[in-house]
C-alpha positions in Angstrom: -52.6 -28.3 -34.4 -52.5 -25.6 -37.1 -55.7 -27.0 -38.6 -57.4 -27.0 -35.2 -56.5 -23.3 -34.6 -57.5 -22.4 -38.2 -60.9 -23.9 -37.7 -61.3 -22.1 -34.4 -60.5 -18.7 -35.9 -62.8 -19.4 -38.9 -65.7 -20.4 -36.6 -65.1 -17.3 -34.5 -65.1 -15.0 -37.5 -68.4 -16.4 -38.7 -70.0 -16.0 -35.3 -68.7 -12.5 -35.0 -70.0 -11.5 -38.4 -73.4 -13.0 -37.6 -73.5 -11.1 -34.3 -72.7 -7.8 -36.0 -75.8 -8.2 -38.2 -77.9 -9.1 -35.2 -78.4 -12.7 -36.5 -76.8 -14.5 -33.6 -75.9 -14.1 -29.9 -72.5 -15.5 -30.8 -70.7 -12.7 -29.1 -71.8 -14.3 -25.9 -69.4 -17.2 -25.5 -70.4 -20.2 -23.4 -68.7 -23.1 -21.6 -71.8 -25.1 -20.6 -69.7 -26.8 -17.8 -71.0 -29.9 -16.1 -69.1 -30.8 -12.9 -69.4 -33.8 -10.7 -67.4 -35.3 -7.9 -66.6 -38.8 -6.7 -65.1 -40.0 -3.5 -65.5 -38.8 0.1 -63.5 -37.6 3.0 -62.2 -39.0 6.3 -62.3 -36.6 9.2 -58.8 -36.0 10.5 -57.3 -37.6 7.4 -56.3 -37.1 3.8 -58.5 -38.5 1.0 -58.5 -38.4 -2.8 -61.5 -37.0 -4.5 -62.0 -36.8 -8.2 -63.8 -34.0 -10.1 -65.1 -34.8 -13.6 -65.5 -31.7 -15.7 -67.3 -31.7 -19.1 -67.0 -28.6 -21.3 -69.6 -28.5 -24.0 -69.2 -25.0 -25.6 -71.5 -24.1 -28.5 -69.0 -21.3 -29.4 -65.2 -21.4 -29.4 -64.7 -20.7 -25.7 -62.1 -23.0 -23.9 -61.7 -23.2 -20.1 -58.7 -21.4 -18.8 -59.0 -21.7 -15.0 -60.6 -24.1 -12.5 -61.0 -22.9 -8.9 -62.0 -25.2 -6.2 -63.0 -23.8 -2.8 -62.9 -26.4 0.0 -64.8 -26.0 3.3 -63.2 -23.8 6.0 -60.3 -25.4 7.8 -59.6 -27.8 4.9 -56.5 -27.9 2.7 -55.7 -29.7 -0.5 -53.2 -30.4 -3.3 -53.6 -31.5 -6.9 -52.7 -35.1 -7.7 -49.6 -35.0 -10.0 -51.6 -37.1 -12.6 -54.0 -34.2 -13.0 -51.4 -31.6 -13.8 -50.0 -30.8 -17.2 -48.4 -28.0 -19.2 -51.6 -25.9 -19.5 -51.0 -25.4 -23.2 -53.9 -24.7 -25.5 -56.5 -27.6 -25.6 -54.0 -30.0 -23.9 -56.6 -31.1 -21.4 -54.5 -30.5 -18.2 -53.5 -27.3 -16.4 -50.6 -26.1 -14.4 -50.9 -25.6 -10.6 -51.6 -22.0 -9.9 -52.4 -22.3 -6.2 -52.6 -25.2 -3.8 -51.9 -26.2 -0.2 -54.8 -24.2 1.4 -58.6 -23.9 1.2 -58.6 -22.5 -2.4 -57.1 -24.6 -5.2 -56.5 -23.2 -8.7 -55.3 -25.0 -11.8 -55.2 -23.6 -15.3 -53.2 -22.1 -18.2 -49.6 -21.0 -17.7 -50.5 -17.4 -17.1 -52.8 -18.5 -14.2 -55.4 -16.0 -15.4 -58.6 -16.2 -17.4 -59.0 -14.4 -20.7 -55.7 -15.8 -22.2 -57.1 -16.6 -25.6 -56.6 -20.3 -25.6 -57.2 -22.3 -22.4 -56.1 -25.9 -21.7 -59.7 -27.4 -21.7 -61.6 -27.5 -25.0 -64.8 -29.5 -25.5 -64.6 -32.9 -23.8 -64.6 -34.6 -20.4 -61.6 -34.3 -18.1 -60.8 -35.5 -14.5 -59.0 -33.5 -11.8 -58.0 -35.4 -8.7 -57.3 -33.5 -5.5 -55.9 -34.9 -2.2 -57.9 -33.1 0.6 -57.2 -33.0 4.3 -60.2 -32.5 6.5 -60.0 -31.5 10.2 -61.0 -34.0 12.8 -64.0 -31.9 13.7 -65.5 -32.3 10.2 -68.7 -34.4 10.0 -71.5 -35.1 7.6 -71.8 -34.0 4.0 -69.6 -31.1 3.0 -69.8 -28.6 0.2 -67.0 -27.8 -2.3 -67.5 -24.7 -4.5 -66.2 -24.6 -8.1 -65.6 -21.9 -10.7 -64.6 -22.6 -14.3 -63.4 -19.5 -16.2 -63.1 -19.2 -20.0 -60.3 -18.0 -22.2 -62.2 -15.0 -23.6 -61.7 -16.1 -27.2 -64.2 -14.1 -29.3 -66.1 -13.0 -26.3 -68.0 -9.8 -26.1 -70.2 -9.1 -23.1 -69.8 -12.4 -21.4 -70.9 -13.7 -18.0 -67.7 -12.7 -16.3 -66.9 -9.5 -18.4 -64.3 -10.2 -21.1 -64.7 -14.0 -20.6 -67.3 -16.5 -19.6 -67.6 -18.5 -16.4 -69.7 -21.2 -14.8 -69.9 -22.0 -11.1 -71.7 -24.2 -8.6 -71.1 -26.4 -5.6 -70.8 -30.1 -5.0 -71.5 -32.2 -2.0 -69.1 -34.9 -0.7 -69.9 -37.5 1.9 -68.0 -38.4 5.0 -66.4 -41.9 4.9 -65.9 -44.0 8.0 -62.5 -45.0 6.8 -60.6 -45.2 3.6 -58.5 -48.2 2.5 -55.6 -47.5 0.2 -54.0 -50.5 -1.4 -50.3 -50.5 -2.2 -49.2 -50.8 -5.8 -47.0 -53.8 -5.1 -49.6 -56.6 -4.6 -48.4 -60.0 -5.8 -51.0 -62.6 -6.6 -50.0 -66.3 -6.6 -51.8 -68.0 -9.5 -50.1 -71.4 -9.4 -52.6 -74.3 -9.9 -54.3 -75.1 -6.6 -53.3 -71.8 -4.9 -55.6 -69.0 -3.9 -53.7 -66.3 -2.0 -52.2 -62.8 -2.3 -49.1 -61.3 -0.8 -49.1 -57.7 0.1 -45.7 -56.2 0.9 
């Protein structure tokens, strides 16, 4: 961990020095976030949807907060498997806000510009259990905002830190089948059956 932090500080110092001499736009940190979603929703029910987030920063910016804005009348919670300590570069955040239309996960301060966010370069998944009203129909849009930790950031896209945003579309499912975890398959010779309890 110390070596990783040392390399980050060294890289930041080089970028800052270059920027002071006008040789680089390094004072403008980036996240270069790519966000996608899989799964769909069932009107009047609860469904699991998974967001795949790729951070590809060319500077030393890490992501500190992820905000998901569901359609009006929807609510959601983070799947426990997507939640972590929120520590620097750990790859999973703490729940900052859930249970309503706006869901936020991130570093332990639940604020951007903390100096060392939980998501460094890499690909991460965040699963959310969403409840859609019975009146929902057709494709629906979910807004997303990823905010950086402000490490070495000058005049960035969100002030003292950088951010990326967009929206993703999820489709309506006719139904969702959830299998239990306790499926027993009989594999004795000549048998072909499964027991679900």
